[in-house]
C-alpha positions as CSV (number, residue, x, y, z in Angstrom):
1,M,0.1,-0.1,-0.4
2,K,2.9,2.2,1.4
3,R,4.8,1.8,-2.2
4,A,1.3,1.8,-4.9
5,F,1.1,5.4,-2.6
6,R,5.0,6.4,-3.2
7,K,4.1,5.3,-7.0
8,S,1.1,7.3,-7.4
9,V,2.7,11.2,-5.5
10,F,6.0,10.1,-7.7
11,N,3.5,9.8,-10.9
12,G,1.5,13.2,-9.9
13,L,4.7,15.2,-9.5
14,V,6.3,14.0,-13.0
15,I,2.7,15.1,-14.6
16,G,2.6,18.2,-12.7
17,L,6.3,19.6,-13.8
18,T,5.8,18.4,-17.1
19,A,1.8,20.7,-17.4
20,G,4.1,23.1,-15.6
21,A,6.8,23.4,-18.6
22,F,4.5,22.7,-20.9
23,S,2.1,26.3,-19.9
24,A,5.5,28.1,-19.3
25,G,6.6,27.2,-22.7
26,A,3.4,27.7,-24.3
27,F,3.2,31.4,-22.6
28,A,6.6,31.9,-23.4
29,S,5.2,30.9,-27.6
30,D,2.5,33.3,-27.1
31,K,4.4,35.9,-25.8
32,V,6.5,36.0,-29.1
33,I,4.0,36.0,-31.3
34,N,2.4,38.3,-30.0
35,E,5.0,40.8,-29.3
36,S,6.0,40.4,-32.7
37,F,2.3,40.4,-34.6
38,H,0.4,42.6,-32.3
39,P,3.0,45.3,-30.6
40,Y,0.2,47.9,-30.3
41,K,-2.2,45.4,-28.6
42,D,-1.5,46.2,-24.4
43,Q,0.9,49.8,-25.1
44,M,0.8,52.3,-28.1
45,P,4.0,54.2,-28.9
46,S,3.9,58.1,-27.8
47,H,6.5,61.4,-28.1
48,E,5.8,64.1,-25.9
49,G,3.8,66.6,-28.1
50,L,2.9,64.0,-31.0
51,S,-0.8,63.5,-31.7
52,A,-2.9,62.0,-34.1
53,G,-4.3,65.1,-36.7
54,M,-1.4,67.6,-36.2
55,T,1.4,68.4,-39.2
56,I,4.9,69.1,-38.6
57,D,6.8,71.5,-40.7
58,E,9.6,73.2,-40.4
59,S,9.1,75.4,-37.4
60,N,8.3,72.4,-35.2
61,V,10.4,69.7,-36.8
62,A,13.2,69.9,-34.6
63,Q,10.8,68.9,-31.4
64,F,10.5,65.2,-33.1
65,K,13.5,64.9,-34.4
66,D,13.9,61.6,-32.9
67,V,11.1,60.1,-34.6
68,I,11.6,61.4,-38.2
69,D,14.9,59.2,-40.1
70,P,17.3,61.9,-40.3
71,A,16.9,62.5,-44.5
72,F,13.2,62.9,-43.9
73,Y,14.4,64.9,-41.8
74,T,16.3,67.8,-43.6
75,F,14.0,67.5,-46.2
76,I,10.9,69.2,-43.6
77,E,13.7,71.2,-42.1
78,N,14.9,72.5,-45.6
79,G,11.0,72.9,-46.2
80,W,10.3,70.7,-48.9
81,T,7.7,68.1,-47.3
82,S,5.7,68.5,-44.0
83,I,3.9,65.8,-42.2
84,A,0.6,65.1,-41.8
85,V,0.5,62.9,-38.4
86,G,-2.5,59.3,-38.3
87,K,-3.5,57.6,-35.5
88,T,-1.3,54.3,-34.9
89,T,-3.2,51.6,-35.9
90,S,-2.4,47.8,-35.9
91,F,-1.3,46.2,-39.8
92,D,-2.3,42.6,-38.5
93,L,-1.1,40.1,-40.8
94,H,-3.4,36.9,-42.2
95,P,-4.0,34.7,-39.1
96,A,-2.3,31.8,-41.4
97,Y,0.8,33.5,-41.7
98,V,0.7,34.1,-37.8
99,D,-0.1,30.1,-37.4
100,A,3.5,29.0,-39.2
101,T,5.4,31.1,-37.4
102,R,4.1,29.7,-34.7
103,N,4.0,26.1,-35.3
104,A,7.7,26.7,-36.5
105,L,9.1,28.5,-33.6
106,G,12.4,27.5,-32.7
107,E,12.8,25.4,-35.5
108,V,14.6,27.7,-37.9
109,S,18.3,29.0,-37.4
110,L,20.5,30.2,-39.6
111,G,23.1,28.3,-41.7
112,E,27.3,28.7,-41.5
113,Q,27.6,31.8,-43.9
114,V,25.6,34.4,-44.7
115,G,22.9,33.4,-47.0
116,E,22.1,29.5,-45.3
117,I,18.8,29.4,-43.5
118,N,17.7,26.2,-42.0
119,G,14.3,24.5,-40.6
120,W,12.1,27.4,-42.8
121,K,8.8,26.5,-44.6
122,A,7.1,28.9,-43.7
123,G,5.9,32.4,-41.8
124,R,8.2,34.7,-40.4
125,P,11.4,32.5,-39.5
126,F,12.9,34.8,-36.5
127,P,9.6,36.7,-34.5
128,Q,12.3,36.9,-31.7
129,E,13.4,40.1,-30.3
130,P,16.8,41.1,-32.2
131,D,19.5,40.6,-29.8
132,A,21.9,43.5,-30.0
133,D,24.4,41.4,-28.3
134,D,23.8,38.2,-31.3
135,P,26.0,40.0,-34.0
136,R,24.1,38.0,-36.9
137,A,21.0,39.4,-35.6
138,G,20.5,42.2,-38.7
139,E,20.5,38.9,-40.9
140,K,18.1,37.8,-39.1
141,L,16.0,40.7,-39.3
142,A,16.6,41.0,-43.0
143,W,15.8,36.9,-43.7
144,N,11.6,38.4,-41.9
145,Y,11.5,40.7,-44.5
146,K,12.7,38.3,-47.3
147,Y,10.6,35.7,-46.2
148,G,7.5,38.2,-44.8
149,Y,3.6,38.7,-46.0
150,N,4.5,41.6,-49.1
151,W,2.0,40.9,-51.4
152,G,1.2,37.9,-49.8
153,D,1.3,34.8,-51.9
154,S,0.6,36.6,-55.0
155,A,-0.1,40.1,-56.1
156,A,-0.4,41.9,-58.8
157,I,0.2,46.0,-59.3
158,M,-3.0,46.7,-62.1
159,P,-1.8,49.6,-63.5
160,F,1.9,51.1,-62.0
161,Y,1.8,54.7,-63.1
162,W,6.1,56.2,-62.5
163,K,6.4,59.4,-63.4
164,Y,10.2,61.0,-63.6
165,R,9.9,64.7,-62.1
166,D,12.2,67.7,-61.5
167,M,12.2,68.8,-58.0
168,E,14.0,72.3,-59.3
169,S,10.9,73.2,-62.3
170,A,8.5,70.6,-60.6
171,K,8.3,69.3,-64.7
172,V,7.0,66.0,-64.8
173,E,9.7,64.7,-68.0
174,R,8.1,61.2,-68.5
175,T,5.3,58.6,-67.4
176,I,5.7,55.4,-67.8
177,K,2.4,53.0,-67.4
178,F,3.4,49.4,-65.6
179,N,1.6,46.3,-64.5
180,F,3.6,44.7,-61.7
181,H,2.8,41.3,-60.3
182,F,4.4,38.6,-58.1
183,L,4.1,34.6,-57.2
184,N,5.9,33.3,-53.9
185,Y,6.3,29.8,-54.7
186,K,7.4,28.4,-51.2
187,G,6.5,29.3,-48.1
188,R,2.5,30.2,-49.5
189,V,0.0,30.1,-46.1
190,I,-3.3,31.0,-48.3
191,Q,-4.0,30.8,-51.9
192,E,-4.1,26.8,-53.5
193,P,-1.8,25.5,-53.7
194,T,0.1,25.7,-50.7
195,P,2.7,25.4,-48.8
196,E,4.3,25.6,-52.7
197,I,3.5,25.0,-56.4
198,T,5.1,22.2,-58.2
199,P,6.5,20.9,-60.2
200,N,9.1,23.5,-59.7
201,P,11.9,21.9,-61.4
202,S,14.5,25.2,-60.9
203,D,13.6,25.3,-56.9
204,L,12.6,28.9,-56.7
205,F,11.0,30.7,-54.4
206,R,9.8,33.8,-55.7
207,A,9.5,35.8,-59.4
208,I,8.7,39.2,-60.5
209,Y,7.1,39.8,-63.9
210,V,6.9,43.7,-65.1
211,Q,5.3,44.4,-68.0
212,V,5.3,48.4,-69.8
213,L,2.1,49.6,-71.3
214,D,2.8,52.4,-72.7
215,P,4.7,54.9,-73.4
216,A,4.8,54.1,-77.6
217,D,9.2,54.0,-77.2
218,V,9.3,51.4,-74.2
219,R,5.9,49.6,-75.1
220,N,6.0,46.3,-74.2
221,T,9.5,46.2,-72.5
222,Q,9.4,43.2,-69.6
223,L,11.1,41.9,-67.3
224,L,11.0,38.6,-65.2
225,I,13.0,37.7,-62.3
226,H,13.9,34.3,-61.0
227,R,14.6,33.8,-57.4
228,A,15.8,31.0,-56.0
229,A,14.9,28.9,-52.9
230,D,18.6,28.9,-52.4
231,D,20.1,32.8,-51.3
232,L,23.3,31.2,-52.6
233,K,22.4,31.5,-56.4
234,R,22.4,34.1,-58.5
235,D,18.8,35.2,-59.7
236,N,17.9,34.2,-63.1
237,S,16.4,37.4,-65.0
238,W,15.3,38.4,-68.8
239,L,14.4,41.6,-70.4
240,Y,12.1,41.5,-73.2
241,L,12.7,44.5,-75.0
242,G,9.9,45.9,-77.4
243,F,11.9,47.2,-80.1
244,Q,14.2,44.8,-80.4
245,R,12.3,41.7,-80.2
246,R,14.0,39.5,-78.6
247,V,14.6,37.4,-75.1
248,R,18.3,38.7,-73.5
249,R,19.9,37.5,-70.0
250,L,20.6,40.2,-67.8
251,A,24.2,40.4,-66.1
252,T,24.8,40.2,-62.9
253,G,25.3,44.7,-62.7
254,Q,22.2,45.6,-64.6
255,V,19.9,45.0,-61.4
256,T,21.8,48.1,-60.1
257,D,21.6,50.1,-62.9
258,A,19.0,52.6,-63.5
259,F,15.8,50.6,-64.7
260,L,14.6,52.5,-67.8
261,G,16.4,55.3,-66.5
262,S,14.1,56.1,-63.5
263,D,15.9,56.4,-60.5
264,L,16.0,53.2,-59.4
265,M,17.6,50.4,-59.4
266,I,15.7,46.9,-60.0
267,E,17.9,45.8,-56.4
268,D,15.5,49.1,-55.0
269,F,11.8,47.3,-55.6
270,E,10.2,46.5,-52.6
271,G,12.5,48.1,-50.6
272,Y,15.3,45.7,-51.1
273,N,14.8,43.0,-53.8
274,G,18.2,40.9,-53.7
275,R,19.6,38.3,-52.0
276,I,20.5,38.3,-47.9
277,S,24.3,36.9,-49.1
278,D,24.6,39.8,-51.1
279,M,24.9,42.4,-48.3
280,D,26.5,42.5,-44.6
281,W,23.3,43.6,-41.8
282,T,24.1,45.0,-39.2
283,Y,21.5,45.4,-36.4
284,K,21.6,49.5,-35.3
285,G,18.3,49.6,-33.0
286,T,14.8,49.3,-32.3
287,R,13.1,52.7,-31.7
288,Y,9.9,54.3,-32.8
289,M,9.2,56.4,-36.0
290,L,6.5,58.2,-37.8
291,M,6.5,55.9,-40.8
292,P,4.7,56.2,-43.8
293,F,1.8,54.2,-43.2
294,Y,-2.5,55.4,-43.9
295,N,-6.2,54.2,-44.7
296,H,-6.2,54.8,-48.8
297,N,-9.6,55.2,-48.3
298,E,-9.8,58.2,-46.0
299,L,-7.1,60.3,-48.2
300,K,-7.2,62.9,-50.1
301,L,-7.0,61.1,-53.7
302,D,-5.6,62.1,-57.2
303,E,-9.3,63.4,-58.8
304,E,-7.2,64.5,-62.5
305,T,-5.3,62.1,-63.3
306,H,-5.3,57.8,-63.2
307,S,-8.8,57.4,-62.3
308,D,-10.3,53.5,-63.4
309,S,-13.3,53.2,-64.5
310,N,-14.3,51.5,-61.1
311,G,-13.7,54.8,-59.6
312,Y,-10.3,53.8,-57.5
313,Q,-8.1,56.8,-57.4
314,V,-4.3,57.0,-56.7
315,V,-2.2,58.8,-54.3
316,A,-1.6,62.7,-55.1
317,F,1.8,63.5,-54.3
318,S,2.7,68.0,-53.8
319,G,5.6,69.4,-51.9
320,K,8.8,70.2,-53.6
321,G,8.7,68.7,-57.2
322,G,5.7,67.3,-56.3
323,C,8.1,64.1,-55.0
324,F,6.2,63.9,-52.0
325,P,3.3,61.3,-51.3
326,D,0.5,63.2,-49.6
327,I,-0.3,61.0,-47.3
328,T,-0.3,60.5,-42.9
329,W,2.2,58.7,-40.8
330,Q,1.8,57.5,-37.8
331,L,4.3,56.8,-34.9
332,R,5.2,53.2,-35.3
333,K,7.5,50.4,-33.8
334,V,10.9,50.0,-36.2
335,Y,13.9,48.0,-36.7
336,E,16.8,50.0,-37.9
337,V,19.2,48.0,-40.4
338,E,21.9,49.0,-42.4
339,A,23.0,47.0,-45.4
340,K,26.9,47.0,-46.9
341,P,26.8,45.8,-50.6
342,V,30.1,42.5,-50.3
343,D,30.6,43.7,-53.4
344,E,33.2,46.6,-53.8
345,S,32.2,47.6,-57.4
346,H,28.6,48.1,-56.0
347,P,27.6,51.8,-56.5
348,L,26.4,52.3,-53.2
349,S,28.2,52.0,-49.4
350,K,25.2,51.5,-47.7
351,R,21.8,51.4,-47.3
352,I,19.8,51.9,-43.7
353,H,16.8,50.3,-43.8
354,Y,13.9,51.3,-41.8
355,M,11.6,47.9,-40.8
356,D,8.2,48.1,-40.2
357,A,9.0,45.9,-36.3
358,Q,4.8,44.7,-38.1
359,T,4.7,44.1,-41.2
360,F,8.7,43.6,-41.4
361,T,7.4,46.0,-45.0
362,I,10.2,48.8,-45.4
363,P,8.3,51.9,-45.8
364,R,12.1,54.1,-45.4
365,T,15.3,53.4,-47.2
366,V,17.8,55.6,-47.1
367,A,21.5,55.2,-49.2
368,Y,24.7,56.5,-49.5
369,D,26.9,56.3,-52.8
370,R,30.4,55.5,-52.4
371,K,31.8,57.3,-51.1
372,G,29.7,57.5,-48.1
373,S,27.2,60.6,-48.9
374,L,23.9,60.6,-49.1
375,W,22.8,59.6,-52.1
376,K,18.6,58.2,-52.4
377,T,15.9,58.1,-50.2
378,F,12.8,56.0,-51.1
379,T,9.4,56.4,-49.2
380,I,6.5,53.0,-49.6
381,G,3.7,54.1,-48.5
382,Q,1.7,51.0,-47.1
383,A,-2.1,51.4,-46.8
384,H,-4.5,49.3,-44.8
385,P,-6.1,46.2,-46.5
386,D,-9.5,47.0,-44.8
387,H,-9.7,50.9,-46.1
388,H,-8.3,49.8,-50.0
389,L,-10.3,48.3,-52.1
390,P,-12.7,45.4,-51.8
391,K,-11.0,42.3,-52.9
392,N,-8.0,43.2,-50.6
393,E,-10.2,43.9,-47.4
394,G,-9.3,41.1,-44.7
395,T,-7.0,39.4,-47.2
396,G,-3.8,41.1,-44.5
397,V,-1.9,42.4,-46.6
398,S,0.2,45.7,-45.6
399,I,-0.3,47.0,-49.6
400,D,2.4,48.9,-50.8
401,D,0.3,51.9,-53.0
402,S,2.8,54.8,-53.6
403,F,6.1,55.6,-53.2
404,S,9.0,58.0,-54.3
405,M,12.5,57.0,-54.7
406,I,14.9,60.9,-54.5
407,D,17.9,61.8,-55.9
408,V,19.5,64.2,-53.1
409,Q,22.3,64.7,-55.4
410,A,20.6,65.6,-58.5
411,S,17.3,67.2,-57.6
412,H,15.3,64.4,-59.0
413,C,12.9,62.0,-58.2
414,T,10.9,59.2,-59.7
415,T,7.4,58.5,-58.0
416,G,4.6,55.6,-58.0
417,Q,1.1,55.4,-57.7
418,F,0.0,52.1,-57.3
419,K,-3.4,50.3,-58.0
420,G,-2.8,47.1,-55.9
421,Q,-4.1,43.7,-55.9
422,V,-4.3,40.8,-54.2
423,D,-6.0,38.6,-56.4
424,P,-4.3,34.8,-57.7
425,E,-6.5,35.2,-61.1
426,L,-4.5,37.9,-61.8
427,S,-0.6,36.6,-61.3
428,P,-0.9,32.6,-62.6
429,P,2.1,30.7,-62.7
430,N,2.8,29.9,-66.1
431,M,2.9,34.1,-66.5
432,F,6.5,34.1,-65.0
433,N,8.2,32.1,-67.9
434,V,10.8,33.2,-71.2
435,Q,7.9,31.8,-73.0
436,H,6.1,34.3,-72.0
437,L,7.7,37.1,-72.9
438,R,8.6,35.7,-76.2
439,A,4.6,35.0,-76.2
440,T,3.5,37.9,-75.0
441,G,5.8,40.3,-77.3
442,S,5.5,38.6,-80.2
């Protein structure tokens, strides 16, 4: 009887300890997920004197220097633009992406060299808060961006207007009308098939397809980018030139050339459109900053240009040279990450990326030339999907909705006006191959 009693007590202790350990583990897991995906659930960011509805201009910008990146601070200080402050709101990503992250928590690790990752299948690979003492913290944040939910499993920008502008004269020198398409082959969480598209003989992670619609001299120029699942493999990229009626493979260095004479490189797309292994990544800190997040349908939109038959209107631009989007900015949690090119012949010495901690989009990037001088700044406006097109509601995708790439040294900018659509029918897999370029171009 005593023996049986001791055994039952022992078993009870084991069960109790196991349950306690499980509960502690589950609590820790939930804490990591909540901090990563719901940073504003328990406390909203604040800064002394800052409130929604106010305008920050040259008269009061000094008060808010700590929450504005240095380049944009200078723009405001010079009277080039101002910031309309909006209320901080949560941009919740789709629950399926969050669940994929939770299910893989603790199973993903970095490889021995930059560009190697183990155990990732879907979701955010490193949802834990970055550690300043971790020498590879910046690299982990870069992977979170690469495997982020930007545009979801697939999406299209149809149409997409780029305007080339002289900042001094405010003259619009050129307008190019595009269609952009994005497709994830792996890490898919919503659109069937999940978790990946098969067959996938080239073992691709992602593809981008671009087609120029206007003007006539570049009409039907097409760009196709294939990004391998293995980050150590170089992208395969092809360009179809309508006037030559042929497809040619892009050389590696061409991704850092001016794309179609704009202020953007192909490598600039979406904030950073390159391999993790092409850069040395350094985590510089976490801070609250004003970032270009807003509800598209609540803005004063461009009523004169680019309105379609369904009544959709794009974001308007103003400020010096018409280079600044008329949007609102929110105080948000941000990770500052420095990216230095590995290739010494790269035209940049570094980029400073301001990554949004909730969405892992890159709404602000500041780039420096090889001498270390400020060269370009990139702003990508992020629209909430539930206050945009009806088809985007509930997708959990932070919608790229406007952009401005400013070449400070040349006093020139390229601006982008979007109609972003999270719709798998607009970006079928058969669009993302070389044969499609030839067929569309003929």
